[in-house]
Each structure stands twice: as C-alpha cells, then as structure tokens.
C-alpha positions as CSV (number, residue, x, y, z in Angstrom):
1,M,7.6,1.4,86.7
2,K,10.8,1.1,88.6
3,N,8.9,1.3,91.8
4,R,6.6,-1.5,90.6
5,E,9.5,-3.8,89.7
6,S,11.3,-3.1,92.9
7,I,8.5,-4.9,94.7
8,F,9.7,-8.3,93.4
9,R,12.9,-9.9,94.1
10,E,15.6,-10.0,91.5
11,K,15.9,-13.8,91.6
12,F,12.2,-14.2,90.9
13,I,12.4,-12.0,87.9
14,N,15.5,-13.8,86.5
15,N,13.8,-17.1,87.1
16,R,10.7,-16.1,85.3
17,N,12.7,-14.8,82.2
18,N,14.7,-18.0,82.0
19,K,11.7,-20.3,82.2
20,W,11.1,-22.7,79.1
21,K,8.4,-21.5,76.8
22,G,7.9,-25.0,75.1
23,Q,8.4,-28.7,75.7
24,A,12.0,-29.9,75.7
25,L,12.9,-33.0,73.7
26,I,16.0,-35.0,74.2
27,T,17.2,-36.6,70.9
28,P,18.9,-40.0,71.1
29,N,22.5,-40.2,70.2
30,I,23.1,-41.6,66.6
31,P,26.4,-43.5,66.1
32,L,28.9,-41.8,63.8
33,F,29.4,-44.8,61.5
34,V,25.7,-44.8,60.8
35,I,25.8,-41.2,59.7
36,I,28.9,-41.8,57.6
37,F,27.3,-44.9,56.0
38,F,24.1,-43.2,54.9
39,S,26.0,-40.1,53.8
40,S,28.3,-42.2,51.6
41,I,25.3,-44.0,50.0
42,I,23.7,-40.6,49.3
43,F,26.9,-39.3,47.8
44,L,27.4,-42.4,45.7
45,L,23.9,-42.1,44.4
46,I,24.4,-38.5,43.4
47,V,27.7,-39.3,41.7
48,T,26.2,-42.2,39.8
49,L,23.2,-40.1,38.8
50,I,25.5,-37.3,37.5
51,F,27.8,-39.6,35.5
52,F,25.5,-42.3,34.2
53,A,22.0,-40.7,34.0
54,N,20.9,-38.8,30.9
55,Y,18.6,-35.9,30.3
56,T,16.9,-35.0,27.0
57,R,16.4,-31.3,26.4
58,R,13.0,-30.5,25.1
59,I,11.1,-27.5,23.8
60,I,7.4,-26.7,23.9
61,V,5.9,-25.1,20.8
62,I,2.4,-24.3,19.5
63,G,1.1,-26.2,16.5
64,E,-2.0,-26.4,14.3
65,V,-3.8,-29.3,12.9
66,V,-4.2,-29.2,9.1
67,T,-5.4,-31.6,6.5
68,S,-3.5,-33.0,3.6
69,P,-4.3,-31.7,1.1
70,Q,-4.9,-28.4,2.9
71,P,-8.5,-27.0,2.8
72,V,-9.4,-24.3,0.3
73,T,-11.0,-21.1,1.6
74,L,-13.6,-19.5,-0.8
75,F,-13.9,-15.7,-0.8
76,S,-16.5,-13.3,-2.2
77,T,-15.4,-11.4,-5.2
78,K,-18.2,-8.8,-5.0
79,T,-20.5,-7.1,-2.5
80,G,-23.9,-8.6,-2.2
81,I,-26.4,-10.5,-0.2
82,I,-26.5,-14.3,0.2
83,S,-29.8,-15.3,-1.3
84,E,-29.4,-19.1,-1.5
85,L,-27.5,-21.8,0.4
86,Y,-27.3,-25.2,-1.2
87,V,-25.0,-27.2,1.2
88,K,-24.4,-27.7,4.9
89,P,-21.2,-28.6,6.9
90,A,-19.8,-32.1,6.4
91,D,-21.5,-32.4,3.0
92,I,-19.6,-34.2,0.2
93,V,-19.6,-32.1,-3.0
94,K,-18.3,-32.6,-6.5
95,K,-16.5,-30.1,-8.7
96,G,-18.9,-27.5,-10.0
97,D,-21.6,-28.1,-7.4
98,K,-23.4,-24.9,-6.2
99,L,-22.6,-23.7,-2.7
100,Y,-24.0,-20.2,-2.5
101,K,-26.0,-17.8,-4.6
102,I,-25.1,-14.1,-4.1
103,D,-27.5,-11.4,-5.2
104,F,-26.1,-8.1,-6.6
105,S,-29.4,-6.6,-7.9
106,K,-30.2,-2.9,-7.7
107,I,-33.7,-1.6,-7.0
108,T,-35.0,1.8,-8.3
109,D,-38.4,3.5,-8.6
110,S,-39.0,1.7,-11.9
111,G,-38.2,-1.7,-10.3
112,N,-35.3,-4.1,-10.4
113,V,-32.9,-2.6,-13.0
114,N,-31.0,-5.9,-13.4
115,I,-34.1,-7.9,-14.0
116,S,-35.6,-5.4,-16.5
117,S,-32.3,-5.2,-18.5
118,H,-32.0,-9.0,-18.4
119,N,-35.5,-9.5,-19.7
120,L,-35.0,-7.0,-22.5
121,V,-31.7,-8.5,-23.7
122,R,-33.2,-12.0,-23.4
123,D,-36.1,-10.9,-25.7
124,Q,-33.7,-9.5,-28.2
125,K,-31.7,-12.8,-28.1
126,E,-34.9,-14.8,-28.7
127,I,-35.7,-12.6,-31.7
128,V,-32.2,-13.2,-33.1
129,D,-32.5,-16.9,-32.4
130,S,-35.8,-17.0,-34.3
131,I,-34.3,-15.2,-37.3
132,I,-31.4,-17.6,-37.3
133,A,-33.8,-20.6,-37.2
134,K,-35.8,-19.1,-40.1
135,L,-32.7,-18.5,-42.1
136,L,-31.5,-22.1,-41.6
137,K,-34.9,-23.4,-42.6
138,N,-35.0,-21.1,-45.7
139,K,-31.5,-22.2,-46.6
140,E,-32.5,-25.9,-46.4
141,E,-35.7,-25.3,-48.5
142,T,-33.8,-23.2,-51.0
143,I,-31.1,-25.8,-51.5
144,N,-33.7,-28.6,-51.8
145,N,-35.7,-26.5,-54.3
146,L,-32.5,-25.7,-56.4
147,K,-31.6,-29.4,-56.3
148,L,-35.1,-30.3,-57.5
149,Q,-34.9,-27.8,-60.3
150,L,-31.5,-28.9,-61.3
151,E,-32.7,-32.5,-61.4
152,Q,-35.7,-31.5,-63.6
153,Y,-33.5,-29.5,-65.9
154,V,-31.0,-32.4,-66.2
155,Q,-33.9,-34.7,-67.1
156,S,-35.2,-32.2,-69.6
157,K,-31.7,-31.9,-71.1
158,L,-31.5,-35.6,-71.5
159,V,-34.8,-35.7,-73.3
160,T,-33.8,-32.8,-75.5
161,D,-30.5,-34.4,-76.3
162,S,-32.4,-37.6,-77.4
163,L,-34.8,-35.5,-79.6
164,L,-32.0,-33.5,-81.0
165,N,-30.2,-36.7,-82.1
166,E,-33.3,-38.0,-83.7
167,A,-33.9,-34.7,-85.4
168,K,-30.4,-34.7,-86.8
169,D,-30.8,-38.2,-88.1
170,G,-34.1,-37.2,-89.8
171,M,-32.5,-34.1,-91.2
172,D,-29.6,-36.1,-92.6
173,L,-32.1,-38.5,-94.2
174,L,-34.1,-35.7,-95.7
175,K,-30.9,-34.1,-97.1
176,K,-30.2,-37.4,-98.9
177,N,-33.8,-37.5,-100.2
178,A,-33.6,-33.9,-101.3
179,A,-30.4,-34.6,-103.2
180,S,-32.0,-37.6,-104.9
181,Y,-35.2,-35.6,-105.7
182,H,-33.0,-32.9,-107.2
183,G,-31.5,-35.5,-109.6
184,Y,-34.9,-36.9,-110.3
185,Y,-36.2,-33.5,-111.1
186,K,-33.4,-32.7,-113.5
187,R,-34.1,-36.0,-115.3
188,R,-37.8,-35.1,-115.3
189,L,-38.7,-38.1,-113.3
190,I,-40.7,-36.1,-110.8
191,T,-42.8,-33.0,-110.9
192,K,-41.8,-29.6,-109.6
193,E,-44.4,-29.8,-106.8
194,Q,-42.9,-33.1,-105.5
195,F,-39.4,-31.5,-105.6
196,V,-40.6,-28.4,-103.7
197,Y,-42.5,-30.5,-101.2
198,Q,-39.4,-32.5,-100.4
199,N,-37.4,-29.4,-99.9
200,N,-40.1,-28.0,-97.6
201,L,-39.9,-31.1,-95.5
202,L,-36.1,-30.6,-95.3
203,Y,-36.5,-27.0,-94.2
204,Q,-39.1,-27.9,-91.6
205,Q,-36.8,-30.6,-90.2
206,Q,-33.9,-28.1,-90.1
207,S,-36.2,-25.6,-88.2
208,V,-37.1,-28.4,-85.7
209,F,-33.4,-29.2,-85.3
210,Q,-32.6,-25.5,-84.7
211,N,-35.3,-25.2,-82.1
212,L,-34.2,-28.3,-80.3
213,L,-30.6,-27.1,-80.4
214,T,-31.6,-23.7,-79.0
215,Q,-33.6,-25.4,-76.3
216,K,-30.6,-27.6,-75.4
217,I,-28.3,-24.5,-75.1
218,Q,-30.9,-22.8,-72.8
219,L,-31.1,-26.0,-70.7
220,D,-27.3,-26.1,-70.5
221,L,-27.2,-22.5,-69.4
222,A,-30.0,-23.1,-66.8
223,V,-28.2,-26.2,-65.5
224,E,-25.0,-24.3,-65.1
225,K,-26.8,-21.4,-63.5
226,L,-28.5,-23.7,-61.0
227,K,-25.2,-25.3,-60.2
228,T,-23.8,-21.8,-59.5
229,E,-26.8,-21.0,-57.3
230,L,-26.3,-24.2,-55.4
231,I,-22.8,-22.9,-54.5
232,T,-23.6,-19.2,-53.9
233,A,-27.0,-19.5,-52.2
234,P,-25.7,-21.4,-49.2
235,I,-22.8,-18.9,-48.9
236,D,-25.3,-16.0,-48.9
237,F,-27.4,-17.7,-46.3
238,D,-24.3,-18.5,-44.2
239,N,-23.2,-14.9,-44.4
240,Q,-26.5,-13.7,-43.1
241,I,-26.6,-16.4,-40.4
242,D,-23.1,-15.5,-39.3
243,E,-24.1,-11.9,-39.0
244,Y,-27.0,-12.8,-36.8
245,R,-24.9,-15.3,-34.8
246,Y,-22.4,-12.5,-34.2
247,Q,-25.3,-10.5,-32.8
248,Q,-26.4,-13.6,-30.9
249,A,-23.0,-14.0,-29.3
250,E,-22.9,-10.3,-28.3
251,L,-26.3,-10.6,-26.7
252,T,-25.2,-13.8,-25.0
253,I,-22.2,-12.1,-23.5
254,K,-24.3,-9.1,-22.5
255,L,-26.9,-11.4,-20.9
256,A,-24.1,-13.2,-19.0
257,N,-22.7,-9.9,-17.8
258,L,-26.2,-8.9,-16.7
259,E,-26.7,-12.2,-14.9
260,L,-23.3,-11.7,-13.3
261,E,-24.3,-8.2,-12.1
262,H,-27.6,-9.6,-10.9
263,S,-26.4,-12.8,-9.1
264,M,-23.5,-15.2,-9.0
265,F,-23.1,-18.8,-7.9
266,I,-20.2,-19.9,-5.7
267,T,-19.3,-23.4,-6.8
268,A,-16.9,-26.0,-5.5
269,P,-13.5,-25.8,-7.3
270,N,-12.9,-29.5,-6.8
271,D,-14.3,-32.6,-5.2
272,G,-14.2,-32.5,-1.4
273,K,-16.0,-32.0,1.9
274,I,-17.5,-28.9,3.3
275,E,-15.6,-28.2,6.5
276,S,-17.3,-24.9,7.5
277,L,-19.7,-22.2,6.3
278,S,-19.0,-18.6,7.2
279,V,-22.2,-16.9,6.1
280,T,-26.0,-17.6,6.1
281,P,-28.8,-16.6,3.7
282,G,-29.8,-13.0,4.1
283,Q,-26.3,-12.0,5.3
284,M,-24.4,-9.2,3.4
285,V,-20.9,-10.0,2.2
286,N,-18.1,-7.7,1.0
287,I,-15.2,-8.2,-1.4
288,G,-12.7,-10.6,0.2
289,D,-15.1,-12.0,2.9
290,S,-14.6,-15.7,3.6
291,L,-17.6,-17.8,2.5
292,A,-16.7,-21.4,3.1
293,Q,-13.8,-23.8,3.7
294,L,-13.5,-26.9,1.5
295,S,-11.3,-29.9,2.2
296,L,-10.1,-31.3,-1.2
297,G,-10.6,-35.0,-1.7
298,I,-12.7,-37.5,0.3
299,N,-9.9,-39.4,2.1
300,R,-7.9,-36.8,3.9
301,E,-4.9,-37.2,6.2
302,Y,-4.7,-35.0,9.3
303,Q,-1.2,-33.6,10.1
304,L,0.2,-31.3,12.7
305,V,2.2,-28.2,11.6
306,F,4.4,-26.4,14.0
307,W,7.4,-24.0,13.9
308,L,10.8,-24.5,15.5
309,P,13.5,-21.9,16.0
310,N,16.7,-22.4,14.1
311,N,18.7,-23.4,17.2
312,S,16.5,-26.5,17.5
313,I,16.7,-27.8,13.9
314,P,20.1,-29.6,14.3
315,Y,18.7,-31.8,17.0
316,I,15.6,-33.2,15.2
317,K,15.2,-35.5,12.3
318,V,12.4,-37.3,10.4
319,N,10.7,-40.1,12.3
320,D,11.3,-38.5,15.7
321,L,8.4,-38.9,18.1
322,I,6.7,-35.9,19.7
323,N,4.0,-35.5,22.4
324,I,0.9,-33.6,21.5
325,R,-1.7,-31.9,23.9
326,Y,-4.8,-30.4,22.2
327,D,-6.4,-27.4,23.7
328,A,-9.8,-28.9,22.9
329,F,-8.9,-32.0,24.9
330,P,-7.2,-31.1,28.1
331,Y,-4.4,-33.5,28.8
332,Q,-5.4,-33.8,32.5
333,K,-8.4,-35.8,31.3
334,F,-7.5,-37.0,27.8
335,G,-3.8,-37.4,28.3
336,Q,-1.1,-36.8,25.7
337,F,-1.2,-38.0,22.0
338,V,1.7,-39.2,20.0
339,G,3.0,-37.8,16.7
340,R,5.9,-38.6,14.3
341,I,7.9,-36.0,12.4
342,I,7.5,-36.6,8.6
343,A,9.0,-33.4,7.1
344,I,11.4,-30.6,8.1
345,S,11.7,-27.5,6.0
346,S,15.2,-26.9,4.7
347,V,14.7,-23.1,4.5
348,S,13.3,-20.7,7.0
349,A,9.6,-19.7,6.6
350,S,8.7,-16.4,5.1
351,K,6.3,-13.9,6.7
352,Q,3.8,-14.7,4.0
353,E,3.9,-18.4,4.9
354,L,3.7,-17.7,8.6
355,S,0.7,-15.4,8.1
356,S,-1.3,-18.2,6.4
357,Y,-1.5,-20.1,9.7
358,N,-3.4,-19.1,12.8
359,N,-1.0,-20.3,15.4
360,S,2.3,-19.4,13.8
361,P,5.0,-17.4,15.7
362,L,4.1,-14.4,13.6
363,M,0.6,-14.4,15.1
364,L,1.9,-14.9,18.6
365,A,4.7,-12.3,18.2
366,P,4.1,-9.7,15.4
367,S,7.9,-9.2,14.9
368,P,9.7,-12.5,15.7
369,Q,13.4,-12.0,16.4
370,E,14.6,-15.3,15.0
371,S,14.1,-17.6,12.0
372,Y,11.6,-20.4,12.2
373,Y,11.4,-23.6,10.2
374,K,8.2,-25.5,9.3
375,V,7.9,-29.0,10.7
376,T,5.1,-31.4,9.7
377,A,4.2,-34.4,11.9
378,S,1.7,-37.2,11.3
379,L,-0.9,-38.1,14.0
380,A,-1.1,-41.5,15.4
381,D,-4.8,-41.1,16.1
382,S,-7.2,-38.8,14.3
383,S,-10.1,-40.0,16.5
384,F,-10.6,-41.6,19.8
385,K,-13.3,-42.7,22.2
386,Y,-14.2,-41.1,25.5
387,Q,-17.1,-42.1,27.7
388,D,-18.8,-44.0,24.8
389,K,-18.5,-41.0,22.6
390,N,-16.4,-40.7,19.4
391,L,-14.2,-37.6,19.3
392,F,-12.4,-36.4,16.2
393,I,-9.4,-34.3,15.5
394,V,-10.5,-31.5,13.1
395,N,-8.7,-29.0,10.9
396,G,-7.5,-25.8,12.6
397,M,-7.3,-27.3,16.1
398,K,-4.6,-25.7,18.3
399,A,-2.1,-28.1,20.0
400,E,0.8,-27.7,22.4
401,T,3.7,-29.9,21.2
402,T,6.7,-31.2,23.1
403,V,9.7,-31.8,20.8
404,F,12.6,-33.8,22.2
405,L,16.1,-32.4,21.2
406,E,19.6,-33.5,22.3
407,T,20.3,-36.1,25.0
408,R,23.4,-35.7,27.2
409,P,24.7,-37.1,30.5
410,L,23.9,-34.9,33.5
411,Y,27.5,-33.9,34.0
412,E,27.7,-32.4,30.6
413,W,24.6,-30.3,31.4
414,I,26.2,-29.3,34.7
415,F,29.5,-28.2,32.9
416,T,27.7,-26.4,30.1
417,P,28.8,-22.9,31.4
418,F,32.4,-24.2,31.2
419,Y,31.9,-25.2,27.6
420,M,30.7,-21.7,26.8
421,I,33.9,-20.3,28.4
422,K,36.0,-22.7,26.4
423,K,34.2,-21.7,23.2
424,S,34.8,-18.0,23.9
425,L,38.5,-18.5,24.7
426,A,39.3,-20.8,21.7
427,L,41.7,-19.4,19.0
428,P,41.0,-19.5,15.3
429,R,41.7,-22.8,13.8
430,E,44.3,-23.1,11.0
431,I,42.9,-23.8,7.5
432,D,44.3,-27.0,5.9
433,E,45.2,-25.9,2.4
434,D,45.9,-29.5,1.3
435,A,42.3,-30.5,2.1
C-alpha cells in the first residue's frame, strides 16, 4: 500500500483530502441591533406569559352513564329453563306485568311429577270446594226451613192463645151457670138430670181448656226450641265450613307451592321501561343469573357518574363544567360533550359501592391505593343528530371525562417545587389558646 501511495505526490493527496464535499453557502451579515430587538421581544413575551397567563390543572377519569332513578336488575332465584318471554327491549311495562316464565318441572318414567301432583291436589281442592258449596246451600235451606217452621208455630200459638181465651171465658160462664143450677137444684126448681147435664158441660169445657193449655205450652216449647236451633244450626254449619275451609287453605298453599316448583313468573317490580333482556326462551338459568334490566319510571334523566381521588375534591364544586368523550362516539368525529356537576359525595366510596359500577376504580384496579369520591354530573344532551340519524345516550355507556381543577398563574406552577421545599421546612405553628 505504501508503494501504491508513493506513486502520487504528497500535494495532490493533501489537496484531495481538503476538497469540499458539499456546496458552500455564505450567510449575509445581520445587524446586531436587529438580533437584540427580536431577542428582547421574545424575552418580553416569555416574561408576560409567565406572569400574566394562567393554566388550569385538569384530570382525566373514566365515568359511566346511569339513569335516575337507576335501573333495576332482575335475577333468577331458582334453576330452570326459560319457557316464555312476554316482552322485548324498549317495551313500557307496568307493575306486575309478566316478563318471563321459568319452568322447574321434573320428568320421570311416570311422566311430569309436578303436573301429576298439581292435578291431584287441584282435584282434592275442587272436592273440598264442592263440599263447602253444599254446606253453604244446606245452611241457607236449613235456616229458611227453621224460620218457616218458627213462623208457622208462632201463627199456631196465636190461634191457640185466642182459642184458650175463648175457652176460659166459656168455662167461667159455665161455672156461674153451674153455681146457679146448684141453687136451683136445692130449691127443687130443676131436675137432677138438668143439674148433672150442666155439670157435664162444665167438665167438658174444663177438659177443652186443659187441652188448649197443654197445646199452648207445647207450642211455646217448640217456638223456643226453633229459636235455639236458629242460633245453633248456623254455628254448627259454620264450624263444618271452617274445617273444610282450613283444608281448602292448606290445599291452596300446597297447590301454590307445587305451581312454584313447576314454574314461576318473573314480573316487573314497578312501572318502567325494559332496557335489556339477558336470556331467551329455551335457555337454562341458574340461581343469581341476570334476567333483565328495568329502568324505573317513564321519564328518566341520564347522568354521568365518575370517581375522583381525594386530592382532587378540594378543587371542584357543584355547577362546575366538565368535558365528556363517549367511547361509543369517538370525539375525533363527534367532538366533546358538556356536562355539569350536580352532586359530590361527602364521604369516600366503599368497596361495595364501587363494585356496583362497571367502570369504577375498583374494576380498573382491584386494590386501589387511595380513596375515591363519587361525583354525579348532568348531561347537556342525551341525544344528538349525526348524518340525518338520531343517536341516543344509553345507560351503562362508558365515557372519558375531563375535570378542571385549580387555576394558577404559570409562574406559580414553575415554582411549585420551591413551595414543596418551603412546606417541608416549615416549623409547627403555635396554637392560639385564646381562639
């Protein structure tokens, strides 16, 4: 290699090494005062921005759209199969309306056990119902019959009383005649046959009076007996009816339990709107499975619920505005939405409360290291229009929320580290005992 380089002259080699590799540009000379002028302007702008411009600290949290009142989730209390579906999403229902029918029946070699037991108990109940109906009819007929007999006996008693009075008057008259005939007989004014005949008439009248008196006593006893039967007969019938009604109630409860073991209806606990249905006919459900979600009431208000750490609570208040970006409506196309804070929790949320929301800090981080407070915000728009199509905010929608906290001048933000040093170096303050 040395032999090869020795072929060229040293000047040629140095000239080739020092040759420009690119194009050389000659910059014009800028006057110094121009540089100073523009530098001063830039410096003044920076100083003005630092001392007069403000910056608002903000925090981005995840929120969830809920309805007020919040929707109710219906769960299955038994294991079974959905046999009937009576509603569909967005239907308006009233309290007690049927939503689902769940079948719990068991099938054996002899057939459906629940249906067979149900039919047997129902037949027994129909027999008891028939007996009760017959007893009620017999009670009514017996009472009517006793009343009729009582009325007849009372009428007979009135007639007997009238005849008894007439017989007594006739007997009194015959007694007077017998006394007169006795005087006539002593004075020999009448014959013995006439005297005896008159006494026989008196004895016959006395016999008739005694018979009528005996009949009156029997009628009085019969009337009192009928009155007693009118009191006791309904009681006897009522006792029998009560016994059968007790059996009827037991059979009714047994029938209801058999119906509950056979099938069960899931009904609406209150008036509202069906938000979603979790299962379909033919699907098997277990205890605790979600069946449907019902929004209570017809006129609902949509709200946004989000959670703020405790170091953000001092800087927010009710009526503060927030920016909302829904995951379902990307802000690059739909923009941001406006909300207003309407409620701030005064105590930190418990784990149970956090677990009831899908987008809470507990769901994002199973073991959050700080306390969170529940914040509720109203939505300026629950629906909007996009490309001639109406879009709606719905329950459970996830949203990213920007919350605006404290506002400070820029220089305070710049000197924040020095404030931290000052706080760490500060001595304990004296307690004013007079306060």
